[in-house]
C-alpha positions in Angstrom: -35.8 -5.7 -10.6 -38.9 -8.0 -10.4 -42.2 -6.4 -11.3 -43.8 -7.3 -7.9 -40.9 -5.6 -6.0 -41.2 -2.5 -8.3 -44.9 -2.3 -7.6 -44.4 -2.4 -3.8 -41.7 0.2 -4.0 -44.0 2.5 -6.0 -46.8 2.1 -3.6 -44.6 3.1 -0.7 -43.7 6.3 -2.5 -47.3 7.3 -3.2 -47.9 8.1 0.5 -50.4 7.4 3.2 -53.4 8.7 1.2 -53.2 5.8 -1.3 -52.2 3.1 1.2 -55.6 1.3 0.7 -55.2 1.2 -3.0 -51.7 -0.2 -2.7 -53.0 -2.9 -0.3 -55.6 -3.9 -2.9 -52.8 -4.0 -5.6 -50.7 -6.6 -3.8 -51.4 -9.1 -1.0 -47.8 -8.9 0.0 -48.1 -5.2 0.8 -51.3 -5.8 2.6 -49.6 -8.2 4.9 -46.7 -5.8 5.3 -49.1 -3.0 6.3 -50.9 -5.3 8.8 -47.6 -6.2 10.3 -46.4 -2.6 10.6 -49.7 -1.3 12.0 -49.7 -4.0 14.7 -45.9 -3.7 15.3 -45.8 0.1 15.7 -48.8 0.0 18.1 -47.3 -2.9 20.1 -43.9 -1.2 20.3 -45.4 2.0 21.6 -47.6 0.3 24.1 -44.9 -2.0 25.5 -42.4 0.8 25.9 -44.9 3.2 27.4 -46.2 0.7 30.0 -42.9 -1.1 30.6 -40.7 2.0 30.9 -42.9 4.9 32.0 -45.2 2.9 34.3 -43.3 -0.2 35.4 -39.8 1.3 35.4 -38.1 -1.3 33.2 -35.1 -0.5 31.0 -36.0 0.4 27.5 -33.0 -1.4 26.1 -34.1 -4.7 27.7 -37.6 -4.3 26.4 -36.3 -3.6 22.9 -33.9 -6.6 23.1 -36.4 -9.1 24.5 -40.1 -8.1 24.1 -39.7 -6.2 20.9 -37.1 -8.1 19.0 -39.4 -9.1 16.1 -39.3 -6.3 13.5 -37.9 -3.8 16.0 -35.1 -2.8 13.5 -37.8 -1.6 11.1 -39.6 0.6 13.7 -38.4 4.0 15.0 -39.3 4.8 18.6 -39.2 8.0 20.7 -39.8 7.9 24.4 -40.9 11.2 26.0 -40.6 10.6 29.7 -41.5 14.2 30.6 -44.6 14.3 28.4 -45.6 10.8 29.2 -45.8 9.3 25.7 -44.1 7.0 23.3 -44.3 7.5 19.5 -43.3 4.9 16.9 -43.2 4.9 13.1 -42.3 2.6 10.2 -42.3 2.6 6.4 -40.7 6.0 6.1 -43.2 7.5 8.6 -46.3 6.3 6.7 -47.4 4.2 9.6 -47.4 5.7 13.1 -48.6 4.8 16.6 -48.6 6.4 20.0 -49.2 5.3 23.6 -49.9 7.8 26.4 -49.3 7.4 30.1 -52.4 7.7 32.3 -50.6 8.6 35.5 -50.5 5.7 37.9 -53.1 3.8 35.9 -50.7 2.6 33.2 -50.8 3.6 29.5 -53.5 3.6 26.8 -53.1 3.2 23.1 -53.9 6.4 21.2 -56.0 5.7 18.1 -55.7 8.3 15.4 -59.0 10.0 14.7 -60.5 8.9 18.0 -60.8 10.8 21.2 -58.8 9.5 24.2 -60.5 9.4 27.6 -58.2 10.9 30.2 -58.2 9.0 33.5 -58.3 10.7 36.9 -55.1 10.9 38.9 -54.5 8.2 41.4 -51.7 7.7 44.0 -50.2 4.2 44.4 -50.0 3.2 48.1 -46.7 1.9 49.5 -46.3 -1.9 49.7 -46.0 -3.5 53.1 -43.9 -6.3 51.8 -40.1 -6.4 52.3 -38.5 -3.9 50.0 -35.7 -6.1 48.9 -35.5 -9.7 47.7 -34.9 -12.2 50.5 -34.0 -15.8 50.9 -35.7 -16.0 54.3 -39.3 -17.1 54.4 -41.8 -14.3 55.3 -45.5 -14.0 55.7 -47.4 -12.8 52.7 -50.9 -13.5 54.1 -51.5 -11.6 57.3 -53.3 -14.6 58.9 -50.6 -17.2 58.1 -49.5 -19.5 60.9 -46.7 -18.4 63.2 -44.1 -20.8 61.7 -43.2 -21.3 58.0 -43.8 -24.7 56.5 -41.0 -27.3 56.1 -39.9 -27.6 52.5 -37.2 -29.4 50.5 -34.9 -26.4 50.1 -32.3 -28.1 48.0 -34.9 -29.4 45.6 -36.6 -26.0 45.3 -33.3 -24.2 44.7 -32.6 -26.7 41.9 -36.0 -26.0 40.3 -35.5 -22.2 40.5 -31.9 -22.6 39.1 -33.4 -24.4 36.1 -36.2 -21.9 35.7 -33.8 -19.0 35.4 -31.2 -20.8 33.3 -30.9 -20.4 29.5 -29.8 -23.8 28.1 -30.9 -23.1 24.5 -30.4 -19.6 22.9 -32.9 -20.6 20.1 -35.7 -21.0 22.7 -35.0 -18.5 25.5 -36.9 -18.8 28.8 -36.4 -15.2 30.1 -37.9 -15.9 33.4 -38.4 -12.6 35.2 -39.9 -13.6 38.5 -40.9 -16.6 40.6 -42.7 -16.5 43.9 -43.6 -19.7 45.8 -46.1 -19.5 48.6 -47.2 -22.2 51.0 -49.4 -21.8 54.1 -49.4 -18.1 53.4 -45.6 -17.9 53.6 -43.3 -16.9 50.8 -40.9 -19.9 50.9 -38.9 -18.9 47.8 -38.7 -15.9 45.4 -36.2 -15.0 42.7 -36.0 -12.3 40.1 -34.3 -11.9 36.7 -31.9 -9.2 35.5 -33.4 -5.7 35.8 -36.5 -6.9 37.8 -37.3 -5.7 41.3 -39.7 -7.3 43.8 -42.1 -4.3 43.6 -42.0 -4.0 39.8 -45.4 -4.6 38.1 -45.2 -7.2 35.3 -47.9 -7.9 32.7 -50.1 -10.9 33.1 -51.5 -10.9 29.6 -54.4 -13.4 29.7 -54.1 -13.9 33.5 -56.0 -10.6 33.5 -59.0 -12.6 32.5 -59.0 -14.2 36.0 -58.8 -10.7 37.6 -61.9 -9.9 35.5 -63.6 -13.0 36.9 -63.0 -11.6 40.4 -64.4 -8.2 39.3 -67.5 -9.9 38.0 -67.9 -11.7 41.3 -67.8 -8.4 43.1 -70.4 -6.9 40.8 -72.7 -9.9 41.4 -72.1 -9.5 45.1 -73.0 -5.9 44.9 -76.2 -6.5 42.8 -74.8 -4.8 39.7 -74.9 -8.0 37.6 -76.7 -11.3 37.7 -74.9 -14.5 36.7 -77.7 -16.0 34.4 -78.8 -12.7 32.9 -77.2 -10.6 30.1 -74.7 -7.8 30.8 -75.5 -4.3 29.5 -74.5 -4.1 25.9 -76.2 -1.3 23.9 -75.5 -3.1 20.6 -77.7 -6.0 21.7 -80.5 -4.1 23.3 -83.1 -4.4 20.5 -85.6 -7.1 21.1 -85.0 -8.7 17.7 -81.2 -9.0 18.3 -80.5 -12.7 19.0 -77.4 -11.7 20.9 -79.4 -10.3 23.8 -79.8 -13.7 25.3 -76.0 -14.1 25.9 -75.6 -14.3 29.7 -72.8 -13.2 32.1 -72.2 -16.9 32.6 -71.9 -17.6 28.9 -69.3 -14.9 28.6 -67.3 -16.1 31.6 -67.3 -19.6 30.3 -66.3 -18.6 26.7 -69.5 -19.9 25.1 -71.0 -16.7 23.8 -71.4 -18.0 20.3 -69.9 -14.9 18.9 -67.5 -14.9 16.0 -64.0 -14.0 17.1 -60.5 -15.0 15.8 -58.1 -15.5 18.6 -55.1 -16.2 16.3 -51.8 -14.5 17.0 -49.8 -15.7 14.0 -51.6 -13.4 11.7 -51.5 -9.6 12.2 -55.0 -8.9 11.0 -56.8 -11.3 13.4 -59.6 -10.0 15.7 -57.3 -10.4 18.7 -54.4 -8.4 17.2 -56.7 -5.7 15.8 -58.6 -5.4 19.1 -55.4 -5.0 21.2 -53.4 -2.7 18.9 -55.8 -0.7 16.7 -59.2 -0.3 18.4 -60.3 2.6 20.6 -63.2 0.7 22.3 -62.2 -2.9 22.7 -65.5 -3.9 24.2 -67.6 -2.4 21.4 -65.4 -4.0 18.8 -66.0 -7.5 20.3 -69.7 -6.8 20.9 -70.2 -5.9 17.3 -69.4 -9.4 16.2 -72.2 -11.6 14.9 -73.3 -14.9 16.3 -72.0 -18.0 14.6 -74.1 -20.3 16.8 -76.5 -20.2 19.7 -75.1 -18.9 23.0 -74.2 -21.5 25.5 -73.7 -24.3 23.0 -69.9 -24.4 22.3 -66.8 -23.5 24.2 -64.5 -21.3 22.2 -61.7 -19.3 23.9 -62.0 -15.6 22.9 -60.4 -12.6 24.4 -63.2 -10.4 23.0 -65.7 -11.8 25.4 -63.7 -10.6 28.4 -63.7 -7.1 27.0 -67.4 -7.2 26.6 -67.6 -8.0 30.3 -65.3 -5.1 31.1 -67.5 -2.7 29.2 -70.6 -4.2 30.6 -69.4 -3.6 34.1 -68.8 0.0 33.1 -72.4 0.4 32.0 -73.7 -1.5 35.0 -71.9 0.9 37.4 -73.0 3.9 35.4 -70.4 6.2 36.9 -66.9 6.4 35.3 -65.1 7.7 38.4 -66.6 4.8 40.4 -65.8 2.3 37.6 -62.1 3.4 37.4 -61.8 3.0 41.2 -63.7 -0.3 41.4 -60.8 -2.8 41.1 -58.6 -0.7 43.4 -61.2 -0.1 46.0 -62.7 -3.6 46.2 -60.1 -6.0 45.0 -56.5 -4.7 44.9 -56.8 -2.5 48.0 -58.2 -5.1 50.4 -55.5 -7.6 49.3 -52.6 -5.1 49.6 -52.0 -5.5 45.8 -50.5 -2.0 45.7 -48.5 -2.6 42.5 -51.5 -3.8 40.6 -52.8 -1.9 37.5 -55.7 -2.5 35.1 -55.0 -0.6 32.0 -57.7 0.9 29.8 -58.3 1.3 26.1 -58.6 4.8 24.6 -62.3 4.9 25.5 -61.5 4.4 29.2 -62.7 0.7 29.5 -60.5 -1.8 31.3 -58.8 -4.2 28.8 -59.9 -7.1 31.0 -58.6 -9.7 28.5 -55.0 -8.8 28.7 -53.6 -5.6 30.3 -53.4 -6.4 34.0 -50.1 -5.7 35.7 -48.8 -6.6 39.2 -45.6 -7.7 40.9 -45.1 -11.4 41.3 -45.8 -11.0 45.1 -49.1 -9.3 44.3 -50.1 -11.9 41.7 -49.5 -14.4 44.6 -51.8 -12.4 46.8 -54.5 -12.8 44.2 -53.8 -16.5 44.0 -54.2 -16.8 47.8 -57.6 -15.2 47.6 -58.8 -18.0 45.3 -56.9 -20.7 47.2 -58.7 -19.6 50.4 -62.1 -19.5 48.7 -62.4 -15.7 48.6 -61.1 -15.0 52.1 -58.2 -12.6 53.0 -57.2 -11.9 56.6 -60.5 -13.2 57.9 -62.6 -11.1 55.5 -64.7 -12.6 52.8 -63.7 -10.5 49.8 -65.3 -12.7 47.2 -68.3 -15.0 48.0 -67.1 -18.6 48.4 -69.6 -19.8 45.8 -68.1 -17.4 43.3 -64.6 -19.0 43.7 -66.2 -22.4 43.3 -67.9 -21.1 40.2 -64.5 -20.4 38.7 -63.5 -24.1 38.9 -66.7 -25.7 37.9 -66.1 -27.4 34.5 -67.4 -25.7 31.3 -68.8 -28.3 28.9 -66.9 -28.7 25.7 -63.5 -27.7 27.2 -62.3 -31.3 27.8 -62.6 -30.5 31.5 -59.8 -28.0 31.1 -61.7 -24.7 31.6 -63.9 -23.3 34.3 -65.0 -19.6 34.2 -62.1 -17.4 33.2 -59.7 -19.9 34.9 -58.0 -23.0 33.6 -58.7 -26.2 35.5 -57.0 -29.6 35.6 -59.9 -32.0 35.9 -59.1 -33.4 32.5 -55.4 -33.5 33.3 -54.5 -30.7 30.9 -51.3 -30.5 32.8 -50.7 -34.2 33.4 -48.3 -33.9 36.3 -50.2 -31.3 38.3 -52.8 -32.3 40.9 -56.2 -32.9 39.5 -57.7 -30.3 41.9 -55.2 -27.6 40.8 -56.3 -24.6 38.7 -54.5 -21.7 37.2 -54.4 -18.3 35.6 -52.2 -18.4 32.5 -51.0 -15.9 29.9 -49.1 -15.3 26.8 -45.3 -15.9 27.0 -45.4 -18.2 30.0 -47.3 -16.2 32.7 -48.6 -18.4 35.4 -50.4 -18.4 38.7 -50.8 -22.0 39.8 -53.1 -22.7 42.7 -52.7 -26.1 44.3 -55.2 -26.8 47.2 -53.6 -30.2 47.7 -50.4 -28.4 48.8 -52.1 -25.3 50.1 -49.7 -23.5 47.7 -49.6 -20.7 45.1 -46.8 -20.7 42.5 -46.2 -17.6 40.3 -44.0 -17.4 37.3 -43.6 -14.3 35.1 -41.4 -14.0 32.1 -41.0 -13.2 28.4 -40.8 -16.6 26.7 -41.2 -16.0 22.9 -41.5 -19.7 22.0 -43.6 -22.3 23.7 -40.7 -24.7 23.9 -38.8 -22.3 26.1 -41.0 -22.8 29.2 -42.8 -26.0 30.2 -45.6 -25.0 32.6 -46.4 -28.6 33.4 -42.8 -29.6 34.4 -42.2 -26.3 36.2 -45.3 -26.5 38.3 -44.9 -30.2 39.2 -41.3 -29.7 40.1 -42.0 -26.8 42.4 -44.8 -28.8 44.1 -42.5 -31.8 44.6 -40.3 -29.6 46.8 -43.2 -28.7 49.1 -44.0 -31.0 52.0 -47.6 -32.1 52.6 -48.4 -32.7 56.3 -51.5 -33.6 58.2 -53.8 -30.7 58.4 -52.0 -28.9 55.6 -55.2 -27.9 53.9 -57.2 -25.1 55.5 -54.3 -22.9 56.5 -56.2 -20.7 59.0 -59.6 -22.2 59.4 -59.4 -25.9 58.8 -62.5 -25.6 56.5 -60.9 -26.2 53.2 -61.8 -29.3 51.2 -59.4 -31.0 49.0 -61.5 -30.1 45.9 -62.4 -26.4 45.3 
């Protein structure tokens, strides 16, 4: 037996108490431990949220979402107790996720107290209970008649989206909803997925966070060009205390943060899987350059915003109600959930869930410049703020939204913008077509789903007629 293998085997037998020494002894074991820590935590969280909250089948999640390394991880789902436990390396590495009633699941971090969230009942959806091929109104103020579309073309596009031509790069599309003029003109769901089933948005959650920040600015809780409340930066000599809300929304905080996902010890992976207070973890990072100088996409900045909102509100019960009372409730997004970390702060970077129909509702809000059913939910200027170019992003990023002014997606309209997330999550907003396109899935490889081709193909099936823009008021401009 090679000496290196014998050394690893010996370390595993020593036990959890000497894990750190073993890690120092061999880089290979260090990588193995990083992988198992992240993997056990990820498995526990995905199964807790997916099975106990969303109602998905555990076997499907294990087969698709958790295929990498799942054979090395043992799992136990306690549906009655509302928890999922996982372990690896003969039980030396363990993780747990705990259900928080109708508010999703939180990662339990050993040695840290977990904040228990208050109970909340989920209202009944007003949308059709079953999937349908007949157009129906999603927006209450949609015109009386649905738009004319190229149905054969759209069917062909959806057939392709749900097909699996290459087993090596699976698509695993789970839901598509296409909305034009406030009407759902097409929707389709994958195996095991129901229309009212919440699905994770991953980084699309950042765009939800942009909306929450807009509500907080509207309510006088935060100010765009001033810092958000961050205790770690409060001392007058801390050069991070000049980071503004706008700097964070535009991903130009200047803070150190590794967004890599290919390594299991990056800031992003550690924050999502092994940290009790995600906002504090990100806020503790030092500056690598002056705030406002350089664009650098970092999920940690979004969780600083989530935590800052909590401090600005100053009342946890009100904070936990805030997205439901002021955003999801008015839009009828009754399947939507913003999950929290163990400390009780919304993980605004990644853990937003909603059905495809409810993600489409959110898209309509931004398409219609913050209006819903005649009510101005978000200030119009805040929606325009989302699509104003951030310097240094190659005209591809606004404020927690992707924009297309630099033709990041070459076949999409230049005025389009989008919320996008890991594994092919997409809310495409096309003012030129007065349309919102939602695609949710579990695409493990980038080659499995081409967002540019999918979005442009869907839009090619939608007719553009005179007066198309401005679905209800006629006030929409072609550029947001």
